[in-house]
N, C-alpha and C positions, 0 to 999 in steps of 0.2 A: 536579546541574544545572550543567553547565559553562558558564561565562560568560567573556568576555574583552572588553577595551576595544578597539574597532576604529574608527578615524577619529572618535573623540570620542563614540561612542554604544555602548550595550551590545548585544552580539551574544549571542543566546540560542539554544542548540541543545538539543533534547530527544531522548531515545531511549525508545521503547516496545518492550517485548518481550512478545509474545502467543504462548502455546503452546497448541495444541489437539491432543487425541488423537482421531483419526478411525478408526473401526472398519472400515477397509478396507485392502487391501494397498497398499504403497508405489507400485507401478506405476499402479494405478487412480487414486490420489489425485493423483500427479504429472500424469497424463494430463489430469485435470480442470483443473488449474492451468495446463497448457501451452496451453490454448485461451483466448485473451483474451476471446472472446465469453461465456465463463462468468462473467466479473466482474460482469455485470449481476445475476445471480442471488444474489450475496453482497454487494451494495452497497445500503445503505439507500435506499429509494425517494425520500426527501427530497433526495438529492443529484442526482436526475434525470440519472443517469449514462448517457452515450451514447458508443459507440465511433464515431469518424469515419473511421478507417482502414478501407478495404474488408476484409471478412472472407471466407474464413478468413485468418488472419495466420500466416505461417511464423515460428515462434519460434526464435531463435538469437542469439548475441552480435551486437550491432549492429542488431537489429530496432528500429524506431522506430514508436511508436503514438501516435495523436492521439485525444483524448477531449474531450467537453464535459460539464461538471458544473455544479452549482449549489451554492454555499456561502453559507449564510445568505440564500438567495433570490436571490443575485447570480450570473448565468451567467458561467462562466469556461471558457477553453480550457486544456487540459493536454496537454503532450507528454512522453512518456517514452522512454527508451532502455534496452533490455535490455543491460546492461553485462557481465553474466556469465551463462552458460548451461551448466549441468552436470547433465543429466538422469540419473537421476531424483532427484538429491540436493539440488540448489540452483539458484536463479537470482536475479539482482538486477535490479530496475528502478530507474532514477533519473530524476527530473524534469529535463527540459532547458528547459522553460518552463512556467509555471503559477502557481498561487496561493501557492506556498511559495518561500522563498529557497533552502532545501535540502529535498530529499525523496530519501532513499536507503532502499530497501526490499529487504531480503534475505529470501527465502523458503527455508527449509531443511526437508528432509524426511528422516525416519529411520524405517526399519522397526522395529517392535516386535511380533514375532510376526506375526500376520495383521492387525495394525493399523499405523497410521502416526502418528508424532509430527511435527506440523508446527509450526515456529517462525517467526514473523514478527518481524524486527528492523527497526524503522523509526526512522531518524534524520531529524529534521525541524526546520525553523526557519521561523517565519512571517515574512511581510513586516510592516513597521510601524515601522521605524526605532526611535526611542527608545520608542515605545509597544509594541514587540514583547513585552517581559516581561509587561506588563499584558494584552495580547491573548491571550498563551498562557494566563495564569491565568484570564481571564474566558471565553474562547471556544475557542481552538484545541486545548488539551489535552483538553478534554471532547469536542470534535468527533472528534478522532483516536481517543480511547479508545472512543467510541460506535460508530465505524465498525467497529472490530475486535471489539467485543462483539457487534454485529449479525452480523458475518461468522461468528463462532464458532457462534452460534445457528443460522444458516442452514446451515452445514456439517453440523451434527448432524442437521438436518431432511433435507437432501439425501442424506446417506449413511446414513440410518437403516435 
């Protein structure tokens, strides 16, 4: 857990790595993730996830996407930027505004025979100033881990 002292308060950044084996070919799996509108199918219902950007969205480096979500029952707007786009192997989305101070999400895809190994690497930091470490411990880490556990379950259902 990297921490550093910044302007008199603790800055806490966390990284979660989630790896999922999907029993489908690389091109099919990447195609699913290249369509932002598919995010709804793999996002927990409690987040009340909604894409505000008109769909379909042409994905490429520089694409900006607006969402509305609900965290702990509080509606929030979230904007992301596709900062890297390398089909069918990888793409990165980064929050430009929203509920986190930092959200950097690398999606990596690797063929494994007729299956795909997908790795999500998420670096995040919650807002909360000096309360951020406590908020991570109490809420944020569990919430982020829960989102990706739900995602893995739904992916196995969708690609069964």
